[in-house]
C-alpha positions as CSV (number, residue, x, y, z in Angstrom):
1,M,-26.8,-1.1,25.6
2,K,-24.7,1.7,27.1
3,I,-21.8,-0.7,27.7
4,N,-22.0,-1.8,24.0
5,N,-22.0,1.9,22.9
6,K,-19.0,2.7,25.0
7,S,-17.2,-0.4,23.7
8,T,-17.9,0.6,20.1
9,S,-16.8,4.2,20.7
10,A,-13.6,3.0,22.3
11,T,-13.0,0.6,19.4
12,N,-13.6,3.3,16.8
13,L,-11.2,5.6,18.7
14,I,-8.4,3.0,18.7
15,I,-8.9,2.4,15.0
16,A,-8.8,6.2,14.3
17,I,-5.7,6.6,16.4
18,S,-4.0,3.7,14.6
19,I,-4.8,5.2,11.1
20,I,-3.5,8.7,12.1
21,L,-0.4,7.4,13.9
22,L,0.6,5.2,10.9
23,T,0.1,8.1,8.5
24,V,2.0,10.6,10.7
25,V,4.9,8.2,11.3
26,A,5.2,7.3,7.6
27,V,5.0,10.9,6.3
28,G,7.2,12.1,9.1
29,S,9.9,9.5,8.2
30,S,9.8,10.6,4.6
31,M,10.1,14.3,5.6
32,I,13.0,13.6,7.9
33,I,14.8,11.7,5.3
34,S,14.2,14.4,2.7
35,S,15.1,17.3,5.1
36,Q,18.2,15.6,6.3
37,T,19.3,14.9,2.8
38,G,19.0,18.6,2.1
39,V,20.9,19.4,5.3
40,R,23.8,17.2,4.2
41,Y,24.0,18.8,0.8
42,N,24.0,22.3,2.4
43,R,26.9,21.2,4.7
44,Y,28.9,20.3,1.7
45,L,28.1,23.7,0.1
46,E,29.3,25.5,3.2
47,K,32.7,23.9,3.1
48,M,33.3,23.4,-0.6
49,K,34.1,26.3,-2.9
50,S,34.7,26.5,-6.6
51,G,38.4,26.3,-7.5
52,Y,39.4,24.5,-4.3
53,I,40.5,20.8,-4.1
54,A,37.8,18.5,-2.6
55,D,39.1,16.8,0.6
56,E,36.3,14.1,0.3
57,S,34.0,12.6,-2.3
58,V,30.5,13.9,-2.5
59,Y,27.8,11.4,-3.4
60,V,24.1,11.6,-4.5
61,F,22.2,10.6,-1.4
62,T,18.8,9.9,-3.0
63,S,18.0,9.0,-6.6
64,V,16.0,11.8,-8.1
65,D,15.0,13.4,-11.4
66,V,15.4,17.2,-11.2
67,V,14.3,19.8,-13.7
68,D,17.4,21.8,-14.7
69,Q,16.0,25.3,-14.6
70,T,19.1,26.9,-16.2
71,A,19.2,24.5,-19.1
72,T,15.4,24.7,-19.5
73,K,15.6,28.5,-19.5
74,E,18.3,28.4,-22.2
75,M,16.1,26.0,-24.3
76,I,13.2,28.4,-24.0
77,E,15.3,31.4,-25.0
78,R,16.6,29.5,-28.0
79,A,13.0,28.5,-28.9
80,R,11.8,32.1,-28.7
81,S,14.7,33.6,-30.5
82,S,14.3,31.0,-33.3
83,V,11.0,32.7,-34.1
84,L,11.7,35.5,-36.7
85,P,10.2,39.0,-36.2
86,V,6.8,39.1,-37.9
87,F,5.9,41.9,-40.2
88,T,2.4,42.3,-41.6
89,F,1.0,44.3,-44.5
90,S,-1.2,47.3,-43.7
91,L,-4.1,47.5,-46.3
92,S,-4.9,51.0,-45.1
93,S,-1.4,52.2,-45.7
94,S,-1.4,50.7,-49.2
95,D,-4.7,52.6,-49.9
96,T,-3.0,55.8,-48.6
97,I,-0.2,55.4,-51.1
98,L,-2.6,55.2,-54.0
99,T,-4.6,58.1,-52.7
100,N,-1.5,60.2,-52.5
101,F,-0.7,59.3,-56.1
102,D,-4.2,60.3,-57.3
103,F,-3.9,63.6,-55.5
104,F,-0.6,64.3,-57.1
105,K,-2.0,63.4,-60.5
106,D,-5.1,65.6,-60.1
107,H,-3.4,68.7,-58.7
108,V,0.0,68.8,-60.4
109,E,0.4,69.4,-64.1
110,T,2.6,66.9,-65.9
111,S,4.0,67.0,-69.3
112,S,3.4,63.3,-70.1
113,N,0.7,60.8,-69.4
114,R,3.1,58.1,-70.3
115,M,5.4,59.2,-67.4
116,M,2.5,59.1,-65.0
117,A,1.7,55.5,-66.2
118,I,5.3,54.4,-65.6
119,A,5.3,56.0,-62.1
120,Y,2.0,54.2,-61.3
121,E,3.4,50.9,-62.4
122,V,6.5,51.2,-60.3
123,L,4.5,52.4,-57.4
124,H,2.3,49.3,-57.7
125,E,5.4,47.1,-57.6
126,I,6.6,48.7,-54.4
127,I,3.2,48.3,-52.7
128,G,3.3,44.6,-53.5
129,L,6.9,44.2,-52.3
130,G,6.3,46.3,-49.2
131,Y,7.7,49.6,-48.1
132,F,9.4,49.1,-44.7
133,S,10.3,51.4,-41.9
134,E,14.0,51.8,-41.8
135,D,14.0,52.1,-38.0
136,E,12.1,48.8,-37.6
137,L,14.5,47.0,-39.9
138,L,17.4,48.4,-38.1
139,E,16.0,47.3,-34.7
140,A,15.6,43.7,-36.1
141,T,19.2,43.8,-37.3
142,K,20.4,44.9,-33.9
143,S,18.5,42.0,-32.3
144,G,20.7,39.6,-34.4
145,Y,18.2,38.8,-37.2
146,T,19.1,38.9,-40.9
147,T,15.7,37.7,-42.1
148,I,12.1,38.4,-41.1
149,D,8.8,36.7,-41.5
150,I,6.3,38.6,-43.7
151,I,2.6,37.9,-43.4
152,D,0.0,39.2,-45.8
153,P,-3.4,39.2,-44.1
154,S,-5.1,39.3,-47.5
155,V,-3.8,35.8,-48.2
156,D,-5.6,33.0,-46.6
157,S,-2.6,31.3,-45.1
158,S,-1.0,31.1,-41.6
159,E,2.5,30.7,-43.2
160,G,4.5,33.8,-44.0
161,T,7.3,34.6,-46.4
162,I,10.9,34.6,-45.2
163,A,12.8,37.6,-46.5
164,D,16.3,38.9,-46.2
165,I,16.4,42.3,-44.4
166,N,19.0,43.6,-46.8
167,S,16.8,43.1,-49.8
168,L,13.8,44.9,-48.4
169,L,12.7,48.4,-49.6
170,C,13.0,51.3,-47.3
171,A,13.8,55.0,-47.5
172,S,17.6,54.4,-47.9
173,N,17.3,52.2,-51.0
174,I,14.0,53.3,-52.6
175,D,15.6,55.6,-55.2
176,S,18.0,53.0,-56.5
177,Y,15.1,50.5,-56.8
178,V,13.0,53.0,-58.7
179,L,15.8,53.9,-61.1
180,S,16.5,50.2,-61.7
181,S,12.8,49.6,-62.4
182,I,12.4,52.5,-64.9
183,N,15.7,51.7,-66.6
184,K,13.9,49.7,-69.3
185,Y,12.0,52.9,-70.2
186,S,15.2,55.1,-70.5
187,E,14.8,55.7,-74.2
188,L,11.3,57.1,-73.6
189,L,12.1,59.3,-70.6
190,T,14.2,62.4,-70.3
191,A,16.3,63.2,-67.3
192,S,13.6,65.6,-66.2
193,D,11.0,62.8,-66.5
194,I,13.0,60.5,-64.3
195,E,13.4,63.1,-61.7
196,T,9.7,63.8,-61.7
197,I,8.9,60.1,-61.3
198,L,11.2,59.9,-58.3
199,S,9.4,63.0,-56.8
200,I,6.0,61.4,-57.4
201,I,7.0,58.1,-55.8
202,R,8.7,59.9,-52.8
203,Y,5.6,62.0,-52.3
204,S,3.2,59.0,-52.5
205,L,5.0,56.4,-50.5
206,V,4.3,55.6,-46.8
207,E,5.4,52.5,-44.9
208,N,2.7,49.8,-45.7
209,I,4.3,46.9,-43.8
210,H,5.2,47.1,-40.1
211,Y,6.6,45.0,-37.3
212,D,3.8,43.1,-35.6
213,Y,4.5,42.8,-31.9
214,V,1.3,40.9,-31.1
215,M,1.9,38.2,-33.8
216,T,5.6,37.9,-32.9
217,T,4.8,37.4,-29.2
218,Y,2.1,34.8,-30.1
219,Y,4.4,32.7,-32.2
220,R,7.2,32.9,-29.6
221,D,4.8,31.9,-26.8
222,L,3.7,29.0,-28.9
223,A,7.3,27.9,-29.5
224,E,8.0,28.2,-25.7
225,S,5.0,26.0,-24.9
226,K,6.4,23.2,-27.0
227,V,9.7,23.2,-25.0
228,L,9.9,20.2,-22.6
229,P,11.7,20.8,-19.3
230,V,15.3,19.6,-19.3
231,V,15.4,16.8,-16.7
232,A,18.6,15.8,-15.1
233,S,18.7,12.3,-13.5
234,Y,20.9,11.8,-10.5
235,Y,21.2,8.2,-9.2
236,K,21.9,7.3,-5.6
237,G,25.6,6.6,-5.1
238,D,26.8,8.6,-8.1
239,V,29.8,10.8,-7.4
240,I,29.2,14.5,-7.7
241,I,32.6,15.6,-6.7
242,P,35.5,13.1,-6.6
243,V,38.1,13.5,-3.8
244,D,41.3,15.3,-4.6
245,T,39.9,17.1,-7.6
246,V,39.4,20.7,-8.3
247,I,35.8,21.8,-7.6
248,T,34.1,23.4,-10.6
249,D,31.2,25.8,-10.9
250,D,29.1,23.1,-12.5
251,Q,29.6,20.8,-9.6
252,I,28.6,23.5,-7.1
253,N,25.5,24.2,-9.2
254,T,24.7,20.5,-9.2
255,L,24.9,20.6,-5.4
256,H,22.6,23.6,-5.3
257,I,20.1,21.8,-7.5
258,L,20.1,18.7,-5.3
259,A,19.9,20.7,-2.1
260,D,16.9,22.7,-3.4
261,N,15.1,19.6,-4.6
262,A,15.7,17.7,-1.3
263,S,14.5,20.6,0.9
264,L,10.8,19.7,0.8
265,S,8.1,21.3,2.9
266,I,5.0,19.8,4.4
267,K,3.1,21.2,1.4
268,D,5.0,18.8,-0.8
269,F,3.5,15.9,1.2
270,Y,-0.2,16.9,1.0
271,G,-0.9,14.4,-1.8
272,D,1.0,11.6,-0.1
273,T,-0.7,12.3,3.2
274,L,-4.2,12.1,1.7
275,L,-3.3,8.9,-0.2
276,L,-1.9,7.3,2.9
277,L,-4.9,8.2,5.0
278,V,-7.2,6.5,2.5
279,G,-4.9,3.5,2.2
280,Y,-4.4,3.1,5.9
281,L,-8.2,3.5,6.5
282,A,-8.9,0.6,4.2
283,A,-6.0,-1.6,5.5
284,V,-6.8,-1.0,9.2
285,L,-10.5,-1.7,8.8
286,A,-9.7,-4.9,6.9
287,F,-7.2,-5.9,9.5
288,Y,-9.7,-5.3,12.4
289,K,-12.6,-7.0,10.6
290,I,-10.5,-10.2,9.9
291,A,-9.0,-10.2,13.4
292,K,-12.3,-9.7,15.1
293,R,-13.9,-12.6,13.2
294,L,-11.0,-14.9,14.0
295,S,-10.1,-13.9,17.6
296,K,-11.2,-12.2,20.7
297,H,-8.0,-10.1,20.7
298,A,-8.6,-8.0,17.6
299,L,-7.8,-4.7,19.3
300,S,-4.6,-6.1,20.9
301,Y,-3.4,-7.4,17.5
302,L,-4.2,-4.0,15.9
303,N,-2.3,-2.2,18.6
304,I,0.7,-4.5,18.2
305,C,0.5,-4.1,14.4
306,T,0.5,-0.3,14.6
307,I,3.3,-0.1,17.1
308,S,5.5,-2.6,15.3
309,I,5.0,-0.8,11.9
310,C,5.9,2.5,13.6
311,V,9.1,0.8,14.9
312,V,9.9,-0.4,11.4
313,F,9.7,3.1,10.0
314,V,11.7,4.6,12.8
315,A,14.4,1.9,12.5
316,A,14.5,2.3,8.7
317,T,14.8,6.1,9.0
318,I,17.7,5.8,11.4
319,F,19.5,3.3,9.2
320,I,18.9,5.3,6.0
321,L,20.3,8.5,7.5
322,K,23.3,6.7,8.9
323,Y,24.4,4.1,6.4
324,S,22.8,4.7,3.0
325,D,25.0,7.6,1.8
326,R,27.2,5.5,-0.5
327,F,24.8,2.8,-1.6
328,S,23.4,3.3,-5.1
329,F,20.1,1.4,-4.5
330,T,16.7,2.3,-3.1
331,S,16.4,2.9,0.6
332,V,13.7,0.3,1.0
333,V,16.5,-2.3,1.4
334,F,17.0,-0.8,4.8
335,F,13.4,-1.4,5.9
336,P,13.0,-4.4,8.3
337,V,9.9,-5.2,6.2
338,C,9.3,-8.7,7.6
339,F,9.4,-7.8,11.3
340,A,5.8,-6.6,11.7
341,P,4.2,-9.3,9.5
342,M,6.1,-12.1,11.2
343,L,5.3,-10.8,14.7
344,I,1.6,-10.5,13.9
345,T,1.5,-13.9,12.3
346,A,3.3,-15.5,15.2
347,L,1.0,-13.9,17.8
348,S,-2.3,-14.4,16.0
349,G,-1.6,-17.5,14.0
350,K,-3.3,-15.8,11.0
351,R,-1.1,-15.2,7.9
352,R,-3.7,-12.9,6.4
353,L,-3.1,-10.4,9.1
354,G,0.7,-10.6,8.4
355,I,0.0,-9.9,4.7
356,I,-2.1,-6.8,5.6
357,A,0.7,-5.6,7.8
358,S,3.2,-5.9,5.0
359,T,0.7,-3.9,2.8
360,M,0.7,-1.1,5.4
361,I,4.5,-1.0,5.4
362,G,4.5,-0.9,1.6
363,L,2.1,2.1,1.6
364,G,4.5,4.1,3.8
365,A,7.7,3.0,2.1
366,A,6.3,4.0,-1.3
367,I,6.5,7.7,-0.5
368,T,10.1,7.7,0.8
369,P,12.6,9.6,-1.4
370,G,13.7,7.5,-4.4
371,A,10.8,5.0,-4.0
372,S,8.6,3.8,-6.8
373,I,5.7,1.5,-7.4
374,F,8.2,-1.4,-7.2
375,T,8.8,-0.4,-3.6
376,F,5.2,-1.1,-2.7
377,F,5.1,-4.5,-4.3
378,Y,8.5,-5.4,-2.9
379,C,7.3,-4.8,0.6
380,I,4.2,-6.9,0.1
381,A,6.2,-9.7,-1.5
382,I,8.8,-9.8,1.3
383,G,6.3,-9.4,4.2
384,G,3.8,-11.9,2.7
385,S,6.5,-14.6,2.1
386,C,8.0,-14.2,5.5
387,S,4.5,-14.4,7.1
388,Y,3.8,-17.6,5.2
389,M,7.1,-19.0,6.5
390,V,6.0,-18.6,10.1
391,R,5.6,-22.2,11.2
392,F,3.4,-23.4,14.0
393,M,6.2,-25.3,15.7
394,N,5.8,-28.8,17.1
395,K,9.5,-29.5,17.3
396,R,12.8,-27.7,17.5
397,L,13.6,-28.2,13.8
398,D,10.6,-26.1,12.9
399,A,12.4,-23.0,14.3
400,I,15.4,-23.7,12.1
401,Y,13.2,-24.3,9.0
402,Q,11.4,-21.0,9.6
403,F,14.6,-19.1,10.0
404,M,16.2,-20.6,6.9
405,L,13.2,-20.4,4.7
406,S,12.4,-16.8,5.6
407,V,16.0,-15.7,4.9
408,L,16.1,-17.6,1.6
409,S,12.7,-16.2,0.5
410,S,13.8,-12.6,1.4
411,V,17.1,-13.0,-0.5
412,G,15.3,-14.5,-3.6
413,I,12.6,-11.8,-3.8
414,T,15.2,-9.1,-3.3
415,A,17.4,-10.5,-6.1
416,F,14.4,-10.8,-8.4
417,F,13.4,-7.1,-7.9
418,I,17.0,-6.1,-8.5
419,L,17.1,-8.0,-11.8
420,L,13.7,-6.6,-12.7
421,G,14.8,-3.0,-12.2
422,T,18.5,-3.5,-13.2
423,S,19.4,-0.1,-11.6
424,A,21.4,-1.6,-8.8
425,I,22.6,-4.8,-10.3
426,E,26.2,-4.0,-9.7
427,N,25.5,-4.0,-5.9
428,I,23.4,-7.1,-5.9
429,L,25.8,-8.9,-3.5
430,I,25.7,-6.3,-0.8
431,I,22.0,-5.8,-1.2
432,V,21.2,-9.5,-0.7
433,I,23.5,-9.5,2.3
434,I,21.6,-6.6,3.8
435,A,18.3,-8.4,3.0
436,A,19.5,-11.7,4.7
437,S,20.8,-9.9,7.7
438,R,17.6,-7.8,8.0
439,T,15.4,-11.0,7.9
440,A,17.6,-12.9,10.3
441,I,17.6,-10.1,12.9
442,S,13.8,-9.8,12.5
443,N,13.4,-13.5,13.2
444,L,15.5,-13.3,16.3
445,V,13.6,-10.3,17.6
446,V,10.3,-11.9,17.0
447,F,11.4,-15.1,18.8
448,S,12.5,-13.0,21.7
449,I,9.4,-10.8,22.2
450,V,6.6,-13.2,21.4
451,P,6.8,-15.0,24.8
452,I,6.7,-11.6,26.5
453,L,3.7,-10.3,24.6
454,E,1.7,-13.5,24.9
455,R,2.1,-13.4,28.6
456,L,1.4,-9.7,29.0
457,L,-1.7,-9.8,26.8
458,N,-2.7,-13.4,27.5
459,L,-2.7,-14.3,23.8
460,P,-3.4,-17.9,22.7
461,T,-0.3,-18.2,20.5
462,V,0.7,-21.6,19.2
463,F,3.6,-21.6,21.6
464,R,1.3,-20.9,24.6
465,L,-1.2,-23.5,23.5
466,H,1.5,-26.1,23.3
467,E,2.6,-25.2,26.8
468,L,-0.9,-25.5,28.1
469,A,-1.3,-28.9,26.4
470,Y,1.6,-30.4,28.4
471,T,0.4,-33.0,30.9
472,D,2.4,-31.3,33.7
473,S,0.1,-28.3,33.5
474,P,-1.1,-27.7,37.1
475,L,-4.8,-27.7,36.1
476,L,-4.4,-30.9,34.2
477,V,-2.4,-32.6,36.9
478,H,-5.1,-31.7,39.4
479,L,-7.8,-32.9,37.0
480,S,-6.1,-36.2,36.5
481,Q,-5.9,-36.7,40.3
482,A,-9.3,-35.5,41.3
483,A,-11.3,-36.8,38.3
484,P,-9.3,-39.4,36.4
485,G,-12.3,-40.4,34.4
486,T,-13.0,-36.8,33.3
487,Y,-9.3,-36.5,32.5
488,S,-9.4,-39.5,30.3
489,H,-12.6,-38.3,28.6
490,S,-11.0,-34.9,28.0
491,R,-7.9,-36.4,26.3
492,Q,-10.1,-38.4,24.0
493,V,-12.3,-35.3,23.2
494,A,-9.0,-33.5,22.5
495,D,-8.0,-36.1,20.0
496,L,-11.4,-35.9,18.3
497,A,-11.5,-32.1,18.2
498,A,-7.9,-31.5,17.0
499,A,-8.3,-33.9,14.1
500,A,-11.7,-32.5,13.1
501,A,-10.4,-28.9,13.4
502,S,-7.6,-29.6,11.0
503,E,-10.1,-31.0,8.4
504,V,-12.1,-27.7,8.3
505,G,-9.2,-25.3,8.6
506,A,-9.9,-24.3,12.2
507,N,-7.2,-23.8,14.9
508,A,-6.4,-27.4,15.8
509,A,-4.1,-26.4,18.7
510,L,-6.8,-24.2,20.2
511,A,-9.4,-27.0,19.8
512,R,-7.1,-29.5,21.5
513,V,-6.3,-27.3,24.4
514,G,-9.9,-26.2,24.8
515,A,-11.0,-29.8,24.9
516,L,-8.3,-30.7,27.5
517,Y,-9.6,-28.0,29.8
518,H,-13.3,-28.0,29.0
519,D,-14.4,-30.1,32.0
520,I,-12.0,-28.7,34.7
521,G,-15.1,-27.6,36.6
522,K,-15.9,-31.2,37.4
523,M,-13.0,-31.3,39.8
524,D,-15.2,-29.8,42.6
525,Y,-17.7,-32.7,42.6
526,P,-16.2,-35.4,40.4
527,E,-18.3,-38.3,41.8
528,Y,-21.5,-36.8,40.4
529,F,-20.3,-37.4,36.8
530,V,-20.7,-40.8,35.3
531,E,-17.1,-41.1,33.9
532,N,-15.8,-40.9,37.5
533,Q,-18.3,-43.2,39.1
534,T,-17.2,-46.7,40.1
535,G,-20.3,-47.9,42.0
536,G,-23.8,-46.6,42.0
537,S,-24.8,-43.2,40.8
538,K,-24.9,-40.2,43.2
539,H,-28.0,-38.9,41.5
540,E,-30.2,-41.9,42.5
541,N,-31.1,-40.2,45.8
542,L,-31.4,-36.7,44.3
543,N,-34.3,-35.1,42.6
544,P,-33.7,-34.0,38.9
545,T,-33.7,-30.3,39.8
546,L,-30.8,-30.7,42.2
547,S,-28.9,-33.0,39.9
548,V,-29.3,-30.5,37.0
549,S,-27.9,-27.8,39.3
550,I,-24.8,-29.8,40.1
551,I,-24.3,-30.8,36.4
552,R,-24.8,-27.3,35.2
553,N,-22.5,-25.8,37.8
554,H,-19.4,-27.4,36.3
555,V,-19.5,-25.0,33.4
556,R,-19.5,-21.9,35.6
557,S,-17.0,-23.4,38.0
558,G,-14.7,-24.3,35.1
559,A,-14.8,-20.8,33.6
560,E,-13.9,-19.4,37.0
561,K,-11.0,-21.8,37.4
562,G,-9.8,-20.9,33.9
563,R,-9.8,-17.2,34.7
564,E,-8.0,-17.8,38.0
565,A,-5.3,-19.8,36.2
566,G,-4.9,-17.0,33.6
567,L,-6.1,-19.1,30.6
568,P,-6.6,-17.2,27.3
569,A,-10.1,-15.9,26.6
570,E,-10.6,-18.3,23.7
571,I,-10.1,-21.3,26.0
572,I,-12.3,-19.8,28.7
573,D,-15.0,-19.3,26.0
574,I,-14.7,-23.0,25.1
575,I,-15.1,-24.0,28.8
576,A,-18.1,-21.7,29.3
577,N,-19.9,-22.5,26.1
578,H,-19.1,-26.1,25.2
579,H,-22.6,-27.1,26.1
580,G,-24.2,-24.0,24.8
581,N,-27.8,-23.6,26.1
582,D,-28.7,-27.2,25.2
583,V,-31.2,-29.2,27.4
584,I,-29.8,-31.7,29.9
585,R,-32.1,-34.3,28.5
586,Y,-31.5,-37.2,30.9
587,F,-32.7,-35.3,33.9
588,Y,-35.3,-33.5,32.0
589,H,-36.9,-36.8,31.0
590,E,-36.5,-38.0,34.6
591,A,-38.4,-35.0,35.8
592,V,-41.1,-35.5,33.1
593,T,-41.6,-39.2,33.9
594,E,-41.5,-38.8,37.7
595,K,-44.6,-40.3,39.3
596,E,-44.9,-37.4,41.9
597,T,-45.2,-34.3,39.8
598,D,-46.6,-31.4,41.8
599,R,-45.8,-28.7,39.2
600,Q,-45.3,-28.2,35.5
601,V,-41.8,-29.2,34.2
602,E,-40.3,-26.3,32.2
603,E,-37.7,-27.3,29.6
604,Q,-35.9,-23.9,30.3
605,D,-35.1,-25.1,33.9
606,Y,-33.1,-28.0,32.5
607,R,-30.9,-26.0,30.1
608,Y,-27.3,-25.0,30.5
609,N,-26.9,-21.3,31.4
610,A,-24.6,-20.4,28.5
611,D,-24.6,-19.2,24.9
612,P,-24.3,-21.4,21.8
613,P,-20.7,-21.6,20.5
614,S,-19.6,-18.6,18.4
615,S,-16.4,-20.1,17.1
616,K,-15.5,-23.1,15.0
617,E,-13.2,-24.5,17.7
618,C,-15.9,-24.2,20.5
619,A,-18.5,-25.9,18.3
620,I,-16.1,-28.7,17.4
621,V,-15.4,-29.3,21.1
622,M,-19.1,-29.3,21.8
623,L,-19.7,-32.0,19.1
624,A,-16.6,-34.0,20.1
625,D,-17.7,-33.9,23.8
626,S,-21.1,-35.3,23.0
627,V,-19.9,-37.9,20.6
628,E,-17.2,-39.2,22.9
629,A,-19.5,-39.4,25.9
630,A,-22.2,-41.2,23.9
631,A,-19.6,-43.6,22.3
632,R,-18.8,-45.0,25.7
633,T,-22.4,-46.2,26.1
634,I,-22.3,-48.5,23.0
635,A,-21.9,-52.0,24.2
636,E,-20.7,-53.6,21.0
637,P,-19.4,-50.8,18.9
638,T,-19.3,-51.1,15.1
639,P,-18.6,-48.5,12.4
640,A,-22.2,-48.4,11.5
641,K,-23.3,-47.8,15.1
642,F,-20.7,-45.0,15.4
643,A,-21.8,-43.4,12.1
644,K,-25.4,-43.5,13.2
645,L,-24.6,-42.1,16.7
646,I,-22.6,-39.2,15.1
647,R,-25.5,-38.3,12.8
648,Q,-28.0,-38.4,15.6
649,I,-25.9,-36.1,17.8
650,F,-25.3,-33.6,14.9
651,L,-29.0,-33.5,14.0
652,S,-29.8,-32.9,17.7
653,K,-27.4,-30.0,18.0
654,I,-28.8,-28.5,14.7
655,E,-32.4,-28.9,15.8
656,N,-31.7,-27.2,19.1
657,D,-30.0,-24.2,17.4
658,Q,-26.6,-24.9,19.0
659,L,-24.6,-24.4,15.7
660,N,-26.3,-21.2,14.4
661,R,-23.7,-18.8,15.7
662,C,-20.5,-20.5,14.5
663,D,-19.2,-20.5,10.9
664,L,-19.5,-24.2,10.3
665,S,-21.2,-25.1,7.0
666,M,-23.0,-28.4,6.2
667,K,-19.9,-29.3,4.2
668,D,-17.8,-28.7,7.3
669,L,-20.1,-30.8,9.4
670,E,-19.7,-33.6,6.9
671,K,-15.9,-33.4,7.2
672,I,-16.1,-33.3,11.0
673,S,-18.4,-36.4,11.0
674,K,-15.9,-38.4,8.9
675,S,-13.1,-37.2,11.1
676,F,-14.9,-38.3,14.3
677,L,-15.7,-41.7,12.8
678,K,-12.1,-42.2,11.8
679,T,-10.8,-41.2,15.3
680,L,-13.4,-43.3,17.1
681,L,-12.4,-46.4,15.1
682,A,-8.8,-45.8,16.1
683,L,-9.8,-45.4,19.8
684,Y,-12.1,-48.4,19.9
685,H,-10.6,-50.7,17.3
686,S,-9.7,-53.5,19.7
687,R,-13.3,-53.9,20.7
688,I,-14.9,-53.7,17.3
689,E,-16.3,-56.8,15.6
690,Y,-16.6,-56.1,11.9
691,P,-19.7,-57.7,10.3
692,D,-19.1,-60.0,7.4
693,E,-20.1,-59.2,3.9
694,E,-23.4,-61.0,4.1
695,D,-24.4,-59.1,7.2
696,N,-23.6,-55.8,5.5
C-alpha cells in the first residue's frame, strides 16, 4: 500500500509540474515577444527624431488595436463643450422681486394707481423672461458660448430653452427693455411717471435666474460617458515611417503609442495565466487518463509531450523575434505546430494523444500578441491533421506518403484560414511556403528522434515492434533452434492474434509481437511441451505436481528472458499474463483421477501464478494461444468443429474470470471468434473435408 501511495504521489507531482511548466513557458513566450516588441520600438524612438530623414523603414511588428488617448481626449472635450451652460430659475428670487414691489407700493406715495399697475405688469414680464447676472453672462461669453440652456424647475420637463445671450435681460439693458415695454402707454404717462416706473423696477429687481454649476456638470459628464474610445488599428507589416522620408511628429507619436502598448507587465497576463492553468489542467489530465488506459508508458508520453511543446514555444519565440518583423500576418505561422502532435502519435501509436497535444499548443499560441480565436482552432486543425497522417509503416513508401500528406494538409489548412480571415491574403504564397517548410522540417526531426527515444525509454513504437517481429531477432532465432515446435506454434498464434486485434481496433502489431515471444520461456525445457515432442511424453514418469511446476515455470522464465533482452513492458506483460491464473486442467484432472491419492487435490495448486490479462492485446493472445493449441488436436478438422472449439474455449475463459480485467466486450469477442475461424480455415484448408449439403 505504501508503494502505491508513493507511486500516486509521484504521478501527481509529475502532472502538476507538467501543468505549471506548460503555463510558464507559454506565458513567458508571450511576455518575451511583447517586451521585445516594445524594446524594438524604443530603439527606433532613440535614433529617429522629428524633422530628420528616416534611414530605414519602420514597420508594425504586431497587429494591435490601440486606444488613441489624444484623439479620445479631444472627443471628450468636444462632447463636454457641446453642452451649453445651464441656467435655472430661482423661485425664491422671483418672490423677492414681488415682495420688493409690494414694499415700495406700501411705503412710497405715488400719484397714480395706473402707473403702479403698468409697473407691475412690466415687472411680471421681466420675471417670466428672467433677470440675469451680467457677470455670469459675461463669463459664458468668454468661454465661447453665444447661447445658453435655460431650465425652469416649475415646468415638468427635462428639456430646457435655448436662448441667445445677447437677447437676455440684465442690468445693462433693463432700462431699454422697460422703456420699450411701456412705450404703448406713452399717451397715458408723463415723463415723471416713466422715470418713476424705472425707479420702481430698478428697486424691485434682483437676479432670478443663475448659472447652475451642478446641472451643467451633470449634463457634461453624461455627454462624456457616451463618447466611445477612439481605436486606432495597426496591422502587422504596415509601414509607420517609410525610408528616405522626413519624419513627422504624428509618426513619432504613433511609435510612442505602439511602444507603450507593447510594453506589457506581468499584471497584464494575470487573466491569460489563470485561463491557461485551467486549460492545461483539463488537457494534461485527459492526456494522462487516455495514455494510462492505452499504455504502460503514460508518464513517459506525458513528459515527452510537455518537453516537446515547450520546445515548440521556444522555437516559435526565437523565429518570431528574428524573422517576423516585415510579415503582415499572425505570428502563429512560425509555430512548428505539428512537431509535438506527430512525435507523440509516432511514439504512442495513439492519434488521440496527438490531438490533445495540438490543443495544448493552441491554448498557448492563442495568448501571443496579435493572436485570436482563429489561432486556437488553426493549431488544433494543423496538429490534428498531421497526427492523423502519421502512418504505421510497413513499407518504405509509407514514409513518403506520410511526408507528402502531412505537408499538403498543412498547406491546405493554412490557406483555408487565410481565406477565412482575408487579412493576409496578399501574402498567401509566402505563408504557405513557411507552412510547408515548417511541416517538412517537423517530419524530418520526428523521424530522427523517434528511434532514439524508443530505445532510451523502451517504448513499443510501431517501428520497434516491426524490428522485434523480424525472424532474425536473437530470441526468435534461439527459439526456432531450441524449440522448433513452439516457434511454429508462436507464429500461427501471431497470425491469429494480429488478425483479431485489427478487427476490434487493438494494436495489431503489439498483438503479433507479443504472440511471437509469448512462449520464449519454453526454450529451457522444450521437450516437456507437446508441440516439441516427437516420441513419448516426458510427463509419463512424473507426478502431476512436478509436471505442473515445469509447465508453469515457462511463464516466469519467459518474462525474465524478455527483461534481459530489453523487450518493452507491454510485451513482457503479454509473456507473463498470457495464461492468466487459469487452471492447468490436464494435470489437474490427472491428479484428481490418480489411484494413489494420499491428500486432497487443491485446484489452486494447479493454476498459473499470474494475473488475468489487463489489455486487449494480452487477452487476444491468450485466446489465440488456447485456440491454436486445441486446433492441433482435431483429427479431421471442419468449419463446424473449429467454430465449436472456439466457442468452448471462449466460454471456459469467461467462466474462469480470465477476461474480466480487459476491455473486450461481447461484441468484440464475437468479432474475434469470427476472425479466429477465418484464420484457422486458411491455416488448415488443405486438410479440411467440407460436408455436403445433405450432411449439413
